[in-house]
Each structure stands twice: as C-alpha cells, then as structure tokens.
C-alpha positions as CSV (number, residue, x, y, z in Angstrom):
1,M,-57.9,35.8,-50.1
2,K,-54.8,34.0,-48.8
3,R,-55.4,31.1,-51.1
4,F,-55.5,33.5,-54.1
5,F,-52.1,35.0,-53.2
6,L,-50.7,31.5,-52.6
7,L,-52.0,30.3,-55.9
8,L,-50.6,33.4,-57.6
9,A,-47.2,32.9,-56.0
10,L,-47.1,29.3,-57.1
11,L,-48.1,30.1,-60.6
12,T,-45.5,32.8,-60.8
13,A,-42.8,30.6,-59.4
14,S,-43.5,27.8,-61.8
15,F,-43.6,30.3,-64.8
16,V,-40.2,31.7,-63.8
17,G,-38.8,28.2,-63.2
18,A,-40.0,27.1,-66.7
19,Q,-38.3,30.2,-68.2
20,T,-35.1,29.4,-66.4
21,V,-35.1,25.8,-67.7
22,E,-35.8,27.0,-71.2
23,L,-33.0,29.6,-71.0
24,E,-30.5,27.0,-69.8
25,Q,-31.4,24.7,-72.6
26,R,-30.8,27.4,-75.1
27,V,-27.5,28.2,-73.5
28,F,-26.3,24.6,-73.8
29,D,-27.7,24.2,-77.3
30,I,-25.6,27.2,-78.5
31,A,-22.6,26.2,-76.4
32,A,-22.7,22.7,-77.9
33,E,-21.8,24.3,-81.2
34,L,-18.7,25.9,-79.8
35,R,-15.4,24.1,-79.1
36,C,-13.7,24.6,-75.7
37,P,-10.5,26.6,-76.3
38,V,-8.7,24.7,-73.6
39,C,-9.8,21.1,-74.3
40,Q,-10.5,21.3,-78.0
41,S,-12.0,17.8,-78.3
42,E,-15.0,18.9,-76.1
43,S,-17.8,21.4,-76.8
44,A,-18.2,24.4,-74.6
45,A,-21.4,22.9,-73.3
46,G,-19.6,19.7,-72.0
47,S,-16.4,21.2,-70.7
48,S,-15.8,22.3,-67.2
49,S,-12.9,24.6,-68.0
50,S,-13.1,28.1,-66.8
51,S,-13.2,29.4,-70.4
52,S,-16.2,27.3,-71.2
53,I,-18.0,28.3,-68.1
54,E,-17.3,31.9,-69.0
55,F,-18.6,31.2,-72.6
56,R,-21.8,29.9,-71.2
57,Q,-22.2,32.8,-68.9
58,I,-21.8,35.3,-71.8
59,I,-24.3,33.3,-73.9
60,R,-26.8,33.4,-70.9
61,E,-26.4,37.1,-70.4
62,R,-26.8,37.9,-74.1
63,L,-29.9,35.7,-74.4
64,A,-31.4,37.2,-71.3
65,A,-30.8,40.7,-72.9
66,G,-32.9,39.6,-75.8
67,E,-30.3,38.7,-78.4
68,S,-30.8,35.6,-80.5
69,R,-28.5,33.3,-82.4
C-alpha cells in the first residue's frame, strides 16, 4: 500500500512539474513578442528589468486563469 501512495505521489509531482514547464514556455513565448519598455532593444522575455519581470508575471497569471493569446 505504501508503494501505491509513493507511486501516486511521484506521478502527481511529475505531472505538476510538466505543467509548470509548459506554462513557463508559453509565458516566454508570449513575452518574446513584446518589447521591454525600459530597454527597447530587448524582448520582455530576455530582459531582466522590473517592468519585463512584471509583464511575465501578468502573462503567467492570465494563462493560469485560463486565458489564451
């Protein structure tokens, strides 16, 4: 019985991990299409400015809420 719960926990963790990786990839794909308002030569995906970090967080939240492009 312990093995069953261990296997279930591992499968759940890997599923959640895969979803997180997929979400992050979608966030960066969308952010790559936006320009950083501070350093306009970079995309919001590649910039480390606070504005771009905030852009990515907003994109992440909206995707997690079920919105699409």
